C-alpha positions in Angstrom: 19.3 0.2 28.9 21.0 -2.7 27.0 19.2 -5.2 24.8 20.1 -7.9 27.3 18.4 -6.0 30.0 15.4 -5.6 27.8 15.2 -9.3 27.3 15.2 -10.1 31.0 13.8 -7.2 32.9 10.0 -7.7 32.4 9.6 -11.5 32.3 10.7 -14.9 31.1 9.4 -17.4 28.6 5.7 -17.8 28.8 4.7 -14.2 29.5 2.5 -12.5 27.0 4.3 -9.1 26.6 7.4 -8.4 24.5 10.5 -6.9 26.1 11.7 -5.2 23.0 9.0 -2.6 22.7 11.2 0.3 24.0 14.0 -0.7 21.6 11.7 -0.7 18.6 10.1 2.6 19.5 13.6 4.2 19.8 14.8 2.9 16.5 11.7 4.0 14.7 11.7 7.5 16.2 15.5 7.9 15.4 14.9 6.9 11.8 12.0 9.3 11.5 14.1 12.2 12.8 16.9 11.4 10.3 14.5 11.1 7.4 12.7 14.4 8.4 16.0 16.2 8.6 17.3 15.0 5.3 14.1 14.5 3.2 15.4 14.3 -0.3 15.4 10.6 -1.2 18.2 10.7 -3.8 20.5 12.6 -1.4 23.9 10.8 -0.9 24.1 12.4 2.5 20.7 11.0 3.5 21.6 7.5 2.3 24.9 7.5 4.1 23.4 8.7 7.4 20.6 6.1 7.3 22.9 3.3 6.3 25.3 4.1 9.1 22.5 4.1 11.6 20.9 0.9 10.4 24.2 -1.0 10.2 25.1 0.1 13.7 21.7 -1.0 15.2 21.8 -4.4 13.4 25.3 -4.9 14.7 24.2 -4.2 18.3 21.2 -6.5 17.8 23.5 -9.4 16.6 25.9 -8.9 19.5 23.1 -9.6 22.0 21.4 -12.3 20.0 22.2 -14.8 22.8 19.3 -13.2 24.7 17.0 -14.4 22.0 16.9 -17.9 23.5 15.9 -16.6 26.9 13.1 -14.5 25.5 9.4 -15.3 25.3 7.7 -15.8 22.0 6.5 -12.3 21.7 10.0 -10.9 22.2 11.4 -13.4 19.7 8.9 -12.3 17.1 9.7 -8.6 17.8 13.5 -9.4 17.4 12.9 -10.9 14.0 10.5 -8.1 13.0 12.8 -5.2 13.9 15.9 -6.9 12.4 14.0 -7.7 9.2 12.6 -4.1 9.1 16.1 -2.7 9.2 17.5 -5.2 6.7 14.7 -4.3 4.4 15.6 -0.7 4.6 19.2 -1.5 3.7 18.1 -3.5 0.7 15.8 -0.7 -0.4 18.7 1.8 -0.1 20.9 -0.4 -2.3 18.1 -0.9 -4.8 17.2 2.8 -4.9 20.8 3.8 -5.2 21.1 1.6 -8.3 17.9 3.0 -9.7 19.1 6.6 -9.1 22.4 5.8 -10.8 20.6 4.5 -13.9 18.3 7.5 -13.9 21.1 10.1 -13.5 21.7 10.0 -17.3 18.4 11.8 -17.7 18.9 14.2 -14.8 22.6 15.0 -14.5 21.9 18.3 -12.8 20.0 16.6 -9.8 23.0 16.8 -7.4 23.2 20.6 -7.9 19.6 21.0 -6.7 20.1 18.5 -3.8 23.2 20.5 -2.6 21.2 23.8 -2.8 18.3 22.4 -0.7 20.5 20.6 1.8 22.5 23.7 2.5 19.3 25.4 3.5 18.5 22.4 5.8 21.9 22.8 7.5 21.3 26.6 7.6 24.6 27.3 5.8 25.3 30.8 4.6 23.4 31.4 1.4 25.2 33.4 -1.3 22.4 34.4 -3.7 24.6 35.2 -6.6 26.2 31.8 -6.5 22.8 30.1 -6.1 21.5 32.1 -9.1 24.4 30.9 -11.2 23.8 27.3 -10.3 20.1 27.6 -11.2 21.1 29.1 -14.5 23.3 26.1 -15.1 20.5 23.8 -14.2 18.1 25.6 -16.5 20.6 25.2 -19.4 21.0 21.5 -18.8 17.2 21.0 -18.6 16.8 22.6 -22.0 19.6 20.5 -23.5 18.0 17.3 -22.1 14.5 18.3 -23.4 16.0 18.7 -26.9 17.9 15.4 -26.7 14.7 13.5 -25.8 12.7 15.2 -28.5 15.4 14.1 -31.0 15.1 10.5 -29.7 18.7 10.4 -28.5 17.8 8.3 -25.4 16.9 4.6 -25.1 16.4 3.7 -21.5 14.3 1.2 -19.6 10.8 2.3 -18.8 11.4 1.8 -15.0 14.5 4.0 -15.3 12.5 6.7 -17.0 9.8 6.4 -14.4 12.4 6.9 -11.7 13.8 10.0 -13.3 10.4 11.6 -13.7 9.4 10.8 -10.1 12.7 12.3 -8.9 12.1 15.5 -11.0 8.7 15.9 -9.3 10.2 15.5 -5.9 13.1 17.9 -6.6 10.6 20.5 -7.8 8.8 20.3 -4.4 12.0 20.6 -2.4 13.2 23.5 -4.5 9.9 25.3 -4.0 10.4 24.9 -0.2 13.9 26.3 -0.5 12.6 29.3 -2.5 9.8 30.1 -0.1 12.2 29.9 2.9 14.3 32.8 1.6 11.9 34.7 -0.5 11.1 38.1 1.0 13.5 37.7 3.9 16.8 38.1 2.1 16.9 41.2 -0.2 19.7 39.8 -2.4 17.8 36.5 -2.8 14.9 38.1 -4.6 17.2 40.1 -6.9 19.3 37.1 -8.0 16.9 34.2 -7.7 13.3 35.1 -8.8 13.8 34.8 -12.5 16.1 31.7 -12.7 13.9 29.9 -10.1 10.8 30.3 -12.3 12.6 29.0 -15.3 13.9 26.0 -13.5 10.5 25.2 -11.9 8.8 25.3 -15.3 11.7 23.3 -16.8 11.5 20.5 -14.2 7.8 20.1 -14.8 8.2 20.1 -18.6 11.0 17.6 -18.5 9.1 15.3 -16.1 6.1 15.3 -18.4 8.2 14.8 -21.5 10.0 11.8 -20.0 6.7 10.1 -19.1 5.2 10.7 -22.5 8.2 10.0 -24.8 10.3 7.5 -22.8 7.6 5.6 -20.9 4.7 6.1 -23.3 2.1 7.1 -20.7 0.5 10.2 -19.4 1.9 12.3 -16.6 -0.4 10.9 -13.9 0.9 7.3 -14.2 3.7 6.3 -11.9 6.6 4.1 -11.0 7.3 0.4 -11.7 9.9 -1.5 -9.8 11.0 -4.6 -11.9 11.6 -8.2 -10.9 14.6 -7.6 -8.7 12.7 -5.1 -6.6 9.7 -7.4 -6.4 11.8 -10.2 -5.1 13.3 -8.0 -2.4 9.8 -6.9 -1.3 8.6 -10.5 -1.3 11.4 -11.5 1.1 10.6 -8.5 3.3 6.9 -9.6 3.4 8.0 -13.2 4.2 6.3 -14.5 1.1 8.3 -17.5 -0.1 7.0 -17.4 -3.7 8.4 -15.9 -6.9 6.5 -13.2 -8.9 5.6 -15.9 -11.5 4.1 -18.2 -8.8 2.1 -15.3 -7.5 0.7 -14.5 -10.9 -0.2 -18.2 -11.2 -2.1 -18.0 -7.8 -4.0 -15.0 -9.1 -4.9 -16.8 -12.3 -6.1 -20.0 -10.5 -8.3 -18.0 -8.1 -9.6 -16.0 -11.1 -10.7 -19.2 -12.7 -12.5 -20.3 -9.5 -14.4 -17.0 -9.4 -15.5 -17.4 -13.0 -16.8 -20.9 -12.2 -18.8 -19.6 -9.2 -20.1 -16.6 -11.2 -21.6 -19.0 -13.7 -23.3 -20.9 -10.9 -24.8 -17.8 -9.4 -25.9 -16.5 -12.8 -27.6 -19.9 -13.4 -29.5 -19.4 -10.1 -30.7 -16.1 -11.4 -32.1 -17.8 -14.5 -29.4 -16.6 -16.9 -27.7 -20.0 -17.5 -23.9 -19.4 -17.5 -24.0 -15.9 -18.8 -22.4 -14.2 -15.8 -21.8 -11.0 -17.6 -25.5 -10.5 -18.1 -26.0 -11.4 -14.5 -23.4 -8.8 -13.5 -25.2 -6.2 -15.6 -28.4 -6.9 -13.8 -26.8 -6.6 -10.4 -25.1 -3.3 -11.4 -28.5 -1.8 -12.2 -29.9 -2.6 -8.7 -28.9 0.7 -7.1 -30.6 3.1 -4.8 -31.8 6.5 -6.1 -29.5 9.6 -5.7 -29.4 10.8 -2.1 -30.2 7.5 -0.6 -26.8 5.8 -0.6 -25.9 7.0 2.9 -28.9 5.3 4.4 -28.1 2.1 2.6 -24.5 2.2 4.0 -25.8 2.8 7.5 -28.2 -0.2 7.3 -25.5 -2.5 5.9 -23.2 -1.4 8.7 -25.7 -2.4 11.4 -26.3 -5.7 9.6 -22.6 -6.5 9.7 -22.2 -5.7 13.4 -25.3 -7.6 14.3 -24.1 -10.7 12.4 -20.6 -10.9 14.0 -22.0 -10.3 17.5 -24.9 -12.7 17.2 -22.5 -15.5 16.2 -19.6 -14.5 18.5 -17.1 -14.2 15.7 -15.1 -11.3 17.1 -15.1 -8.9 20.0 -16.6 -5.5 19.1 -15.9 -2.8 21.7 -18.8 -0.4 22.3 -16.8 2.6 21.3 -15.8 1.1 18.0 -19.4 0.3 17.3 -20.8 3.6 18.3 -18.3 6.3 17.1 -17.9 5.7 13.4 -18.6 8.6 11.0 -19.6 8.9 7.4 -18.4 11.4 4.8 -19.0 11.9 1.1 -16.3 11.4 -1.6 -15.8 14.6 -3.6 -16.3 14.3 -7.4 -12.5 14.9 -7.9 -11.5 12.2 -5.5 -14.0 9.8 -7.1 -11.7 9.8 -10.2 -9.1 8.0 -8.0 -11.4 6.3 -5.5 -14.5 5.3 -7.4 -15.8 3.0 -4.5 -16.0 3.5 -0.7 -13.0 4.0 1.5 -13.1 2.9 5.1 -11.2 2.9 8.4 -11.9 5.3 11.2 -14.8 6.6 9.1 -16.4 5.5 5.9 -16.2 7.7 2.8 -19.0 7.1 0.3 -18.7 7.5 -3.4 -22.0 8.3 -5.3 -23.0 10.8 -8.0 -23.1 14.6 -7.5 -25.0 17.2 -9.4 -21.7 18.4 -11.0 -21.1 15.1 -12.9 -22.2 14.5 -16.5 -25.0 12.0 -17.1 -22.7 9.1 -18.1 -20.5 9.5 -15.1 -23.5 9.6 -12.7 -24.7 6.3 -14.1 -21.3 4.7 -13.9 -21.0 5.8 -10.3 -24.4 4.4 -9.3 -23.8 1.1 -11.2 -20.3 0.8 -9.6 -21.7 1.3 -6.1 -24.9 -0.8 -6.4 -26.6 -2.5 -3.5 -24.8 -5.9 -3.8 -21.3 -4.5 -4.4 -21.9 -2.2 -1.4 -22.9 -5.0 0.9 -19.6 -6.8 0.6 -17.7 -3.4 0.8 -19.2 -2.4 4.2 -18.1 -5.6 5.8 -14.6 -5.1 4.3 -14.3 -1.4 5.3 -15.9 -1.2 8.7 -16.8 -4.0 11.1 -15.3 -6.6 11.2 -12.9 -5.1 8.6 -10.7 -2.0 8.7 -12.7 0.1 11.2 -12.5 -2.6 13.9 -8.9 -3.4 12.9 -7.7 0.2 13.3 -9.6 0.6 16.6 -7.9 -2.4 18.2 -4.5 -1.7 16.6 -4.4 1.7 18.2 -5.0 0.2 21.6 -3.1 -3.1 21.6 0.7 -3.2 20.9 0.6 0.0 18.9 4.4 0.0 18.5 4.0 -2.8 16.0 2.1 -0.6 13.6 5.5 0.2 12.1 5.5 -3.4 10.7 2.5 -2.4 8.6 1.9 -4.8 5.7 -1.0 -5.1 3.2 -0.8 -8.8 3.7 -2.1 -8.3 7.2 -4.1 -5.1 6.9 -5.9 -5.7 3.6 -5.7 -9.4 4.0 -7.7 -9.2 7.2 -10.5 -7.3 5.5 -10.7 -9.5 2.5 -10.4 -12.6 4.7 -13.9 -11.7 6.1 -15.3 -11.8 2.6 -14.0 -15.3 2.3 -15.4 -16.3 5.7 -18.8 -14.9 5.0 -18.9 -16.5 1.6 -18.4 -19.9 3.3 -20.6 -19.3 6.3 -24.1 -20.7 5.6 -25.5 -18.6 8.5 -24.8 -15.4 6.4 -27.8 -14.8 4.1 -26.9 -14.6 0.5 -29.1 -14.3 -2.6 -27.7 -15.1 -6.0 -27.4 -11.3 -6.6 -25.5 -11.0 -3.3 -23.1 -13.7 -4.4 -22.5 -11.9 -7.7 -21.6 -8.8 -5.8 -19.2 -10.7 -3.5 -17.6 -12.6 -6.5 -17.1 -9.3 -8.4 -14.8 -8.1 -5.6 -13.0 -11.4 -5.3 -12.5 -11.5 -9.1 -11.3 -7.9 -8.8 -8.7 -8.8 -6.2 -7.5 -11.7 -8.4 -7.1 -9.2 -11.3 -5.2 -6.9 -9.0 -2.6 -9.6 -8.4 -2.3 -10.2 -12.1 -2.1 -6.6 -13.4 0.0 -5.2 -10.6 2.7 -7.9 -10.7 2.8 -7.9 -14.5 3.0 -4.1 -14.5 6.0 -4.1 -12.2 7.6 -6.8 -14.3 7.2 -4.5 -17.3 4.9 -7.0 -19.0 1.9 -4.8 -19.4 1.1 -1.1 -19.6 -1.3 0.9 -17.4 -3.8 1.0 -20.3 -3.7 -2.8 -20.6 -4.4 -2.9 -16.8 -7.5 -0.9 -17.4 -8.6 -3.0 -20.3 -8.2 -6.2 -18.1 -10.5 -4.8 -15.5 -13.1 -3.7 -18.0 -13.0 -6.8 -20.3 -12.3 -9.6 -17.9 -13.8 -8.4 -14.6 -16.7 -6.3 -15.8 -15.7 -2.9 -14.4 -17.2 0.3 -15.6 -14.4 2.0 -17.6 -14.5 5.1 -15.3 -14.1 2.9 -12.1 -11.4 0.8 -13.8 -9.4 3.9 -14.7 -9.8 5.1 -11.1 -8.6 1.7 -9.7 -5.5 1.6 -11.9 -4.7 5.2 -11.3 -4.8 4.6 -7.5 -3.0 1.3 -7.7 -0.1 2.7 -9.8 0.0 6.2 -8.3 3.1 5.6 -6.3 1.2 6.0 -3.0 1.2 2.3 -2.4 4.0 -0.3 -2.4 4.4 -2.5 -5.5 3.0 -5.5 -3.7 0.1 -3.6 -2.1 -2.6 -4.7 -4.5 -1.4 -8.4 -4.5 -1.5 -8.2 -0.7 -5.3 -8.3 -0.5 -5.8 -11.7 -2.0 -2.5 -13.3 -0.9 -3.0 -12.0 2.7 -6.5 -13.3 2.8 -5.4 -16.7 1.6 -2.7 -16.7 4.3 -5.1 -15.8 7.1 -7.7 -18.3 5.9 -5.0 -21.0 5.8 -3.9 -20.0 9.3 -7.5 -20.2 10.5 -7.6 -23.9 9.3 -4.5 -24.6 11.4 -5.8 -22.8 14.5 -9.6 -23.0 14.5 -10.4 -26.1 12.6 -7.9 -28.1 14.8 -9.4 -26.8 18.0 -6.3 -24.7 19.2 -8.6 -21.7 19.5 -12.3 -20.8 19.1 -13.2 -18.6 16.1 -13.6 -15.6 18.4 -10.3 -16.2 20.2 -8.5 -16.5 16.8 -9.9 -13.2 15.5 -9.3 -11.4 18.8 -5.7 -12.7 19.0 -5.0 -11.6 15.4 -6.2 -8.0 16.1 -4.6 -7.6 19.5 -1.2 -8.8 18.2 -1.3 -5.9 15.7 0.5 -5.7 12.4 3.2 -8.0 11.1 3.9 -10.5 8.2 1.3 -13.2 8.5 4.1 -15.9 8.9 5.1 -14.2 12.1 1.4 -14.2 13.3 1.4 -17.9 12.6 4.5 -18.3 14.7 2.8 -16.4 17.6 -0.4 -18.4 17.5 1.1 -21.9 17.0 4.3 -21.4 19.0 6.5 -22.2 16.0 10.2 -22.6 16.5 12.1 -19.4 15.8 15.7 -18.4 15.6 17.5 -15.1 15.2 18.2 -15.7 11.4 14.8 -17.0 10.7 13.9 -17.4 7.0 10.3 -17.6 5.8 9.2 -21.1 4.7 5.4 -21.2 5.0 3.9 -22.4 1.6 0.4 -21.5 2.5 -1.3 -22.0 -0.9 -2.3 -25.4 -2.2 -2.1 -25.6 -6.0 
């Protein structure tokens, strides 16, 4: 089926369904197959294969762009989304290739390991004696590199060193898969490979740790930075027409607003402007061990009752009735010191295996007032409801996942409830809500500055402790999670910026009478995931063109 047919087969302008769903699903699944078949990210073969596929699909899309003008708004949005998705992947390929080239000075043997692993993926004949010789060569080069680093013979950028260390970790995993594939099945393999493999495996781990400690100056668990060029590319892809410096400025302005409101709330508590003392009082208002799960359950029902009573959003019965609760393990609490939510809610609270100080920090960090705001964010109307609807309405758009929509939606509700006089709030409740808002401002500041190379992970932790009021253990967990490499560089900034976008869109849609509050929220959820500027185009019928460029300056300085 051609793209032109897809544009015209199922309807004309004015219909509510997109005609590009089938095209998007095919492109996404084809890419998934290529990436699964060639999983090593630094592989030249992988990059070439993906590049050829993307360029071919973009070319086909452009050839049929005349159909754009006959399409409905949903299809026009999808055209822009899938085109930008593929262009973003090409930009990332270019950027990562440059990073890999710069990092190769620290890992000159990487291509040898890539070739070994990809030969296994292609099921080429494996000559164990030759593979053993290659591993011996790699082992020798690793040893030489370790000595050079110890002798301070390398002076590379921190982001380059990060990239090299991350690549070493990945190569180690791929080499392990290669080893286990042949081990025990090929008699010659065990004879030639067992010894050099162990040496290379240990060497890769040692070199990775040494690079992090000597060339980056952090411990092994800290992860990758992206630099200004990478941030700008990600901002374009997220349709955020602001520079990294402007984004830091937004974070700082919102931070100052939070401090002003914290002082007001602390005065209402009889503590004048001493918001830190007020925060300490709030932190110590926690339930006794073993009772946190009941608190979370009660807060969940409070949240559902409020949004249903005031008709703020549709809550399907299945979404309301089928949520589950689990406990966060002590080990996971080192990375996730607060709740996590979505299809279920995972509760952080002390266990009997923790030392006394850690138990107290966990209870203080998950006090009643922090928890109240968190439940709205994580469950209903936040992530739990969002994931429920997204799985059922236009699920093909989940590939356009963005923290500005996903995390922005959950934090937007914290904004909304703050401003809604119908939502009961004591001064202590306000302190709890403001703590999280201040925390999200700090996330903008420390994550962007980290990726610009302006501050270290330790300085990020100090910012959360000294300026936001975190417990040190929870601050370390937050920074460890934020910079772990599991999330995109803009992920942490996406909470606050996304919420500001959605709140600005609400003013344009709800405050002007285009939609009711409930209609706006339902439309946002049913349209699924995309950059918020595209959501704005859907809701307001904004003019779009095939080469659309973002221009929505949503924040008023």
